[in-house]
N, C-alpha and C positions, 0 to 999 in steps of 0.2 A: 483597414484593420483587423486586427485578428479576430476581432469581435464579429467580423461579415458572417451572414448565415446566409441569404439570400441574396440573389440578382434579378430584378425585375425591368424588363425589355419592354417598352411599351412603343406601338406606332403613329402614325400621324394620320391615320385614316377615321375621321372624328367621328363618322356617321356608327361606327362600330362598337358595339357595348363596351362602357366605361369609358367612351373617349378616345378608343383607340385598340386593337387588339393589344392583350400585353399578358405573358405568362411567366411567372419565374420561375430560375432555378438554382440549385445550392451553387454556392460560392466554388466547390473543386469542380463543377460541372465548367461554370461560367470559365473558370483560369486553366482548363485542359486544353492543351496545346493544339486540337483540333477543332475549338469553338473559336470562331473568328467574326470578325465586322465587317462585311465586303461593301467595298466601293466602285470596284472594275470587276467586268466579267469577260473574257475572252478579250482582252487587249484592249479595251475600250471601257466607257463609263458604262456604269450599272444601268440597264435598260428600267424605266417608270413599273413597267411589269412585272422584273424581276425585283424590287424594291427600290429603286432611286430616291432620294441618294446615300442610304446605308442603309444595309439587311445584315442580319443576324445566321449564322449558320451555324447549324448545332447537328451535327453529324451522329448520326446512330439513334436521335430521339425522334418523337414524330413530328411531323413537319409545322406543330402550330406555334413549335418552339423555336423555327427559324423566323422570328418578325421582319414583315416588311416597311419598308418607309418609317424607318426608328426618329424616334424623335426625343426619347428622354428614355436612360437608363437610370435605375435607382438602385442601391444597394443598401440592406439592411440588417440590421443586428437581430432580427426575430424573423420569423417565417411570415411568410407573406403570402393572403391568400385573396385570391382575385375568381371571377367567374370562370375561367380555364382550368382552374386549377382543384373548384368546389362544385359546381354543377354540370361543366363541360370537359371532356377528355378525362373523365375518371369511371374507373368499373364498376358499375353498378348489379348487384347480383349475389346470390347466395353466399356465393365463396367471398364476397368482400362487404360482409355487413357496416353500414352506416356507423352504428355506435363504435365500430372500431377505428374511425378513419375520419370522425370529426375534427373541424366544422365540414370537410368535405363529405359528399353523399358517396363516397366509394375508393376506391384504389386509385391515386392518380396514376396516368399513364405517362412513363418518361420513356426508359429505350424501348425501340423496335424489336423485333424478334424474325427469325429465319422465316425467310417464303421463296416459292419458285413461283414462275406462273407459265402458261403457255401462251406464243402469242397467235394464236389462234382463235375464228371466231365462235362464241357460246355456240353449240350445237350445230357447226359448222357440215359440209357435206364433202365427201372426200368422193374421187373416183378411186375405185378397187387399183391394185397394187403397190408399189414402192412408194411411200410418203416418206417425204425428210421435214419434221415438224420442228420446230425452234422454240424457247423461248427463254426467262433469265431468271437468275437467281438472286438473291440478296440476304446478307446478313451485318446487323449492327457491331458483332463482337469479332470476326475474323474473317478474312478471303474463305469463299466458297471452295472446299475442298472437292465434294462431286454431286452429282444429281443424278437419280435413279429415279425409273418412268416404267409403267406397266398398262397392261392392256386388260379392262376388267378383273378376272381374277390370275392372271398368268404370273410370272415371276416376276421381281424386279431385276431389271435392267441395269448399265451404267449407260448414261448418256455420255456426249465430248462434249467437253470444255473448251471454248476459244476465249479469246481476250485476256487483259492483264489480272493478275491474282493482287484485289486491293480490299482492303479493310471500308466497306460501305459500299463497294461498287459494285453496280449490278452486272453478274456473271452471265453471257451468251451459253448456252446450251443446245444441241440439236442431235436427233437422233432418227434413224429410219426404221421403218413401220411397213410390212408387206400386209396393207392394209386389207380385210376379208369382208363380202359384202354382210351388210345390215348396222344394226346399233351397237354403238360401245361405248365405251367410258374408259379414257384417258386419265392416268394421276402422276404427277411428277412428286419428288421431294428431295430436298437440297440437305447438304450437310458441310456445316464449315468446320474450319483445322479448328476451331476447338471443342468440336465433338458437339456440337446442337444439331439438334437434327429437327424437319417437322414433324408437329406429333399427328399422330392419325385419329384425337379427338381434343377439343375445346371447351372449356366451361365456357357457359352461357353468361355472357352480360346482356344488358338492357339494350346497350348503342350498338352492340355487332363492332364493339373494337378487337383489334388486336386479331383478329381472325386468320388464322394463319396454316389451318390444317392441311393434309392431303386430303385433296377434292377431286370426286370424279367430274371430268369434263366430257359432257357428251359429243360425239360427234357420227353420222349416219355416214356409213359408206354405202357407194350407189354406182 
């Protein structure tokens, strides 16, 4: 009906809080062309580990909205409050005062944010000389436009992108580094086609959600 406000999807995992994982979303997100109910995967029946018999797929939003083992869908004419949008998956901290978000304890987490990550062990030990380093970047807003990298306080340089240009998709990147002896930090930052770029700072929240700031990745060259 035109009066619909929220859609709450609940799983059949009865041992989970509230008798099954559930998290509501606004009707507009539920009706988005990219939001689907999946019952097949890679040409076959959806595997149990991925949510058989039915799973919600809510691209661009945090994973808790992509509920597995769907057993119940409720459309409501009022805002729905459950554990996963009142005490869990909410931003708690000075930037999100509880009195401004009640009955939730903070700001609800919905859309993901832009990120990049190196496919490299934390504190990796590398040999001196030319090293080809790889990673992935992703954004919920639009395809990744570029990834930059730098070592220590050096200049930002552009990495090479590969793979398809897709909204939501993880875009591979790589760059060659002439590694010199010693301890170093490598940083990467992604920018998408909508102009979103990873920030150099991120406001504190109690659970550490949505952390996407440019972060120094330590390596040792020996």
